VONUDO-32838 format. One record per residue (C-alpha): residue in three letters; x negated, y negated, z negated. Coordinates in nm, 2 decimals, always signed. Example, Ala and Ser with C-alpha at 12.3 -4.5 7.8 and 13.67 -1.06 7.14 Angstrom:
BEGIN
 tise     c1     c2     c3
  ALA  -1.23  +0.45  -0.78
  SER  -1.37  +0.11  -0.71
This chain:
BEGIN
 tise     c1     c2     c3
  UNK  -6.82 -18.17 -11.37
  UNK  -6.74 -17.82 -11.48
  UNK  -6.85 -17.52 -11.29
  UNK  -6.52 -17.35 -11.37
  UNK  -6.33 -17.55 -11.11
  UNK  -6.38 -17.83 -10.86
  UNK  -6.16 -18.14 -10.84
  UNK  -5.95 -18.15 -10.53
  UNK  -5.98 -17.77 -10.46
  UNK  -5.66 -17.58 -10.52
  UNK  -5.70 -17.32 -10.78
  UNK  -5.60 -16.96 -10.71
  UNK  -5.35 -16.80 -10.93
  UNK  -5.50 -16.53 -11.15
  UNK  -5.42 -16.19 -11.02
  UNK  -5.16 -16.01 -11.24
  UNK  -5.32 -15.72 -11.42
  UNK  -5.18 -15.40 -11.30
  UNK  -5.06 -15.18 -11.58
  UNK  -5.27 -14.88 -11.64
  UNK  -5.09 -14.57 -11.50
  UNK  -4.98 -14.34 -11.78
  UNK  -4.90 -13.97 -11.77
  UNK  -4.53 -13.90 -11.73
  UNK  -4.56 -13.62 -11.99
  UNK  -4.81 -13.72 -12.26
  UNK  -4.84 -14.10 -12.19
  UNK  -5.22 -14.08 -12.19
  UNK  -5.41 -14.28 -11.92
  UNK  -5.42 -14.11 -11.58
  UNK  -5.77 -14.09 -11.43
  UNK  -5.81 -14.27 -11.10
  UNK  -5.90 -13.95 -10.93
  UNK  -5.56 -13.80 -11.02
  UNK  -5.35 -14.09 -10.90
  UNK  -5.10 -14.01 -10.63
  UNK  -4.94 -14.34 -10.52
  UNK  -4.68 -14.15 -10.32
  UNK  -4.53 -14.00 -10.64
  UNK  -4.33 -14.19 -10.90
  UNK  -4.45 -13.97 -11.18
  UNK  -4.83 -13.95 -11.25
  UNK  -5.01 -13.69 -11.46
  UNK  -5.34 -13.68 -11.64
  UNK  -5.39 -13.31 -11.59
  UNK  -5.23 -13.00 -11.44
  UNK  -5.11 -12.89 -11.78
  UNK  -4.90 -13.20 -11.82
  UNK  -4.77 -13.16 -11.46
  UNK  -4.67 -12.80 -11.53
  UNK  -4.49 -12.88 -11.86
  UNK  -4.31 -13.17 -11.71
  UNK  -4.18 -12.94 -11.43
  UNK  -4.08 -12.67 -11.68
  UNK  -3.88 -12.92 -11.89
  UNK  -3.70 -13.07 -11.59
  UNK  -3.63 -12.73 -11.44
  UNK  -3.48 -12.61 -11.77
  UNK  -3.27 -12.94 -11.81
  UNK  -3.47 -13.04 -12.11
  UNK  -3.58 -13.39 -12.01
  UNK  -3.42 -13.53 -12.32
  UNK  -3.75 -13.42 -12.49
  UNK  -3.90 -13.75 -12.37
  UNK  -3.64 -13.96 -12.54
  UNK  -3.67 -13.76 -12.86
  UNK  -4.05 -13.79 -12.85
  UNK  -4.04 -14.17 -12.81
  UNK  -3.80 -14.19 -13.10
  UNK  -4.03 -13.99 -13.32
  UNK  -4.29 -14.27 -13.31
  UNK  -4.58 -14.03 -13.33
  UNK  -4.91 -14.01 -13.14
  UNK  -4.87 -13.83 -12.82
  UNK  -5.10 -13.54 -12.75
  UNK  -5.16 -13.36 -12.42
  UNK  -5.10 -12.99 -12.43
  UNK  -5.40 -12.76 -12.44
  UNK  -5.35 -12.50 -12.17
  UNK  -5.42 -12.14 -12.28
  UNK  -5.56 -11.87 -12.05
  UNK  -5.45 -11.59 -12.29
  UNK  -5.23 -11.32 -12.15
  UNK  -5.10 -11.21 -12.50
  UNK  -5.09 -10.85 -12.39
  UNK  -5.16 -10.73 -12.74
  UNK  -4.81 -10.84 -12.84
  UNK  -4.67 -10.56 -12.63
  UNK  -4.86 -10.28 -12.80
  UNK  -4.65 -10.03 -13.00
  UNK  -4.86 -10.10 -13.31
  UNK  -4.80 -10.47 -13.29
  UNK  -4.42 -10.41 -13.26
  UNK  -4.43 -10.17 -13.56
  UNK  -4.61 -10.42 -13.79
  UNK  -4.48 -10.76 -13.67
  UNK  -4.13 -10.71 -13.53
  UNK  -3.81 -10.64 -13.71
  UNK  -3.53 -10.46 -13.52
  UNK  -3.19 -10.61 -13.57
  UNK  -2.85 -10.42 -13.56
  UNK  -2.78 -10.54 -13.21
  UNK  -3.10 -10.40 -13.07
  UNK  -3.28 -10.73 -13.05
  UNK  -3.61 -10.79 -13.21
  UNK  -3.73 -11.07 -13.44
  UNK  -4.08 -11.19 -13.50
  UNK  -4.25 -11.49 -13.66
  UNK  -4.54 -11.69 -13.52
  UNK  -4.76 -11.97 -13.65
  UNK  -4.75 -12.22 -13.36
  UNK  -5.03 -12.46 -13.27
  UNK  -4.96 -12.81 -13.13
  UNK  -4.64 -12.90 -13.32
  UNK  -4.68 -13.27 -13.43
  UNK  -4.34 -13.44 -13.41
  UNK  -3.97 -13.39 -13.42
  UNK  -3.96 -13.37 -13.04
  UNK  -4.19 -13.07 -13.05
  UNK  -3.95 -12.90 -13.29
  UNK  -3.65 -12.99 -13.07
  UNK  -3.83 -12.83 -12.77
  UNK  -3.93 -12.51 -12.96
  UNK  -3.57 -12.46 -13.07
  UNK  -3.46 -12.48 -12.71
  UNK  -3.70 -12.20 -12.60
  UNK  -3.40 -11.98 -12.48
  UNK  -3.36 -12.23 -12.19
  UNK  -3.72 -12.18 -12.09
  UNK  -3.75 -11.81 -12.16
  UNK  -3.40 -11.65 -12.11
  UNK  -3.49 -11.33 -12.30
  UNK  -3.51 -11.54 -12.62
  UNK  -3.17 -11.53 -12.80
  UNK  -3.27 -11.77 -13.08
  UNK  -3.57 -11.98 -13.18
  UNK  -3.59 -12.15 -13.52
  UNK  -3.88 -12.36 -13.64
  UNK  -3.95 -12.38 -14.02
  UNK  -4.16 -12.70 -14.06
  UNK  -4.24 -12.63 -14.43
  UNK  -4.41 -12.30 -14.33
  UNK  -4.52 -12.40 -13.97
  UNK  -4.35 -12.09 -13.85
  UNK  -4.14 -12.02 -13.54
  UNK  -3.89 -11.73 -13.57
  UNK  -3.80 -11.58 -13.24
  UNK  -3.52 -11.33 -13.17
  UNK  -3.53 -11.18 -12.83
  UNK  -3.40 -10.90 -12.61
  UNK  -3.68 -10.65 -12.55
  UNK  -3.49 -10.51 -12.25
  UNK  -3.50 -10.85 -12.08
  UNK  -3.87 -10.94 -12.13
  UNK  -4.18 -10.84 -12.32
  UNK  -4.30 -11.05 -12.61
  UNK  -4.62 -11.14 -12.41
  UNK  -4.40 -11.32 -12.15
  UNK  -4.24 -11.53 -12.42
  UNK  -4.58 -11.61 -12.57
  UNK  -4.70 -11.72 -12.23
  UNK  -4.39 -11.95 -12.19
  UNK  -4.47 -12.10 -12.53
  UNK  -4.84 -12.15 -12.44
  UNK  -4.73 -12.31 -12.10
  UNK  -4.54 -12.57 -12.30
  UNK  -4.85 -12.64 -12.51
  UNK  -4.76 -12.44 -12.82
  UNK  -5.00 -12.15 -12.86
  UNK  -4.83 -11.88 -13.08
  UNK  -5.02 -11.67 -13.34
  UNK  -4.86 -11.36 -13.50
  UNK  -4.88 -11.37 -13.88
  UNK  -4.85 -11.15 -14.18
  UNK  -4.72 -11.32 -14.49
  UNK  -5.06 -11.24 -14.65
  UNK  -5.25 -11.43 -14.38
  UNK  -5.02 -11.73 -14.35
  UNK  -5.20 -11.94 -14.60
  UNK  -5.53 -11.88 -14.44
  UNK  -5.39 -11.97 -14.09
  UNK  -5.24 -12.29 -14.23
  UNK  -5.57 -12.39 -14.39
  UNK  -5.75 -12.32 -14.05
  UNK  -5.50 -12.54 -13.87
  UNK  -5.53 -12.81 -14.13
  UNK  -5.91 -12.81 -14.09
  UNK  -5.87 -12.83 -13.71
  UNK  -5.64 -13.14 -13.75
């Protein structure tokens, strides 16, 4: 007789394995300590919870459908504690910003964390998250985000903090340092 079961004793059905809870933003596993069974959406970290709220508040929840369609590995955002105050200095504006005829300013940034088409889609909808932004265009061949904004509505540091809150840390560039920054990012990947 096998030790695995006894004849005449009803066997118990195997317990169905519960699916591992996944983060509603990045789809990584949610640590047990962060589970909140009273909520339908679970999050692996406060950064993902914040980005999820930002996207939903701005009506950009389509990001999740686009991300799934991109069939890329999902990465959790890296929260940044930077304040980006240096972007508001007159010297920075003089060397990194171009004034347009309508009084708006334009600047380019190398942006960390862009890894799929959903990221590009979200970056180009930055005006919905940071209303002072008039236009945002991402050039994937150069890994550059071009931002046009109204300086009377917000300082550039506020826009940079909005980008960082979404998980995309911006770095100002000069055309002479772009290649070096791209090499650094490639090494980091």
